[in-house]
mmCIF file of the C-alpha atoms, coordinates in Angstrom:
data_MODEL
# 
_entry.id   MODEL 
# 
loop_
_atom_site.group_PDB 
_atom_site.id 
_atom_site.type_symbol 
_atom_site.label_atom_id 
_atom_site.label_alt_id 
_atom_site.label_comp_id 
_atom_site.label_asym_id 
_atom_site.label_entity_id 
_atom_site.label_seq_id 
_atom_site.pdbx_PDB_ins_code 
_atom_site.Cartn_x 
_atom_site.Cartn_y 
_atom_site.Cartn_z 
_atom_site.occupancy 
_atom_site.B_iso_or_equiv 
_atom_site.pdbx_formal_charge 
_atom_site.auth_seq_id 
_atom_site.auth_comp_id 
_atom_site.auth_asym_id 
_atom_site.auth_atom_id 
_atom_site.pdbx_PDB_model_num 
ATOM 1  C CA . MET A 1 1  ? -7.951  21.402 -6.973  1.00 0.00 ? 1  MET A CA 1 
ATOM 2  C CA . ILE A 1 2  ? -10.072 24.518 -6.720  1.00 0.00 ? 2  ILE A CA 1 
ATOM 3  C CA . VAL A 1 3  ? -13.323 24.369 -4.733  1.00 0.00 ? 3  VAL A CA 1 
ATOM 4  C CA . VAL A 1 4  ? -16.033 26.873 -5.676  1.00 0.00 ? 4  VAL A CA 1 
ATOM 5  C CA . THR A 1 5  ? -18.968 27.106 -3.273  1.00 0.00 ? 5  THR A CA 1 
ATOM 6  C CA . GLY A 1 6  ? -22.245 28.612 -4.390  1.00 0.00 ? 6  GLY A CA 1 
ATOM 7  C CA . ALA A 1 7  ? -21.565 27.405 -7.920  1.00 0.00 ? 7  ALA A CA 1 
ATOM 8  C CA . ALA A 1 8  ? -25.253 27.459 -8.841  1.00 0.00 ? 8  ALA A CA 1 
ATOM 9  C CA . GLY A 1 9  ? -25.454 31.213 -8.358  1.00 0.00 ? 9  GLY A CA 1 
ATOM 10 C CA . PHE A 1 10 ? -24.501 34.028 -10.720 1.00 0.00 ? 10 PHE A CA 1 
ATOM 11 C CA . ILE A 1 11 ? -21.135 34.858 -9.165  1.00 0.00 ? 11 ILE A CA 1 
ATOM 12 C CA . GLY A 1 12 ? -20.072 31.247 -8.634  1.00 0.00 ? 12 GLY A CA 1 
ATOM 13 C CA . SER A 1 13 ? -20.943 30.212 -12.175 1.00 0.00 ? 13 SER A CA 1 
ATOM 14 C CA . ASN A 1 14 ? -19.004 33.153 -13.596 1.00 0.00 ? 14 ASN A CA 1 
ATOM 15 C CA . ILE A 1 15 ? -16.000 32.326 -11.419 1.00 0.00 ? 15 ILE A CA 1 
ATOM 16 C CA . ILE A 1 16 ? -16.036 28.794 -12.849 1.00 0.00 ? 16 ILE A CA 1 
ATOM 17 C CA . LYS A 1 17 ? -16.367 30.179 -16.370 1.00 0.00 ? 17 LYS A CA 1 
ATOM 18 C CA . GLY A 1 18 ? -13.347 32.428 -15.791 1.00 0.00 ? 18 GLY A CA 1 
ATOM 19 C CA . LEU A 1 19 ? -11.292 29.613 -14.293 1.00 0.00 ? 19 LEU A CA 1 
ATOM 20 C CA . ASN A 1 20 ? -12.070 27.410 -17.290 1.00 0.00 ? 20 ASN A CA 1 
ATOM 21 C CA . ALA A 1 21 ? -11.072 30.211 -19.662 1.00 0.00 ? 21 ALA A CA 1 
ATOM 22 C CA . GLU A 1 22 ? -7.688  30.372 -17.911 1.00 0.00 ? 22 GLU A CA 1 
ATOM 23 C CA . GLY A 1 23 ? -7.187  26.637 -18.438 1.00 0.00 ? 23 GLY A CA 1 
ATOM 24 C CA . ASN A 1 24 ? -8.060  25.376 -14.955 1.00 0.00 ? 24 ASN A CA 1 
ATOM 25 C CA . THR A 1 25 ? -9.815  22.031 -15.265 1.00 0.00 ? 25 THR A CA 1 
ATOM 26 C CA . ASN A 1 26 ? -9.526  20.558 -11.760 1.00 0.00 ? 26 ASN A CA 1 
ATOM 27 C CA . ILE A 1 27 ? -12.529 22.382 -10.238 1.00 0.00 ? 27 ILE A CA 1 
ATOM 28 C CA . LEU A 1 28 ? -15.001 21.078 -7.680  1.00 0.00 ? 28 LEU A CA 1 
ATOM 29 C CA . ALA A 1 29 ? -18.296 22.974 -7.917  1.00 0.00 ? 29 ALA A CA 1 
ATOM 30 C CA . VAL A 1 30 ? -20.502 22.891 -4.803  1.00 0.00 ? 30 VAL A CA 1 
ATOM 31 C CA . GLY A 1 31 ? -24.061 24.191 -5.166  1.00 0.00 ? 31 GLY A CA 1 
ATOM 32 C CA . ASP A 1 32 ? -26.113 24.836 -2.053  1.00 0.00 ? 32 ASP A CA 1 
# 
């Protein structure tokens, strides 16, 4: 599992987009 904090922001959302593009699907997005 990958935890991304600040997922609602520009950098966090792009990190999630990149992880999804690489095939990672087990992501926990935490928005503050």
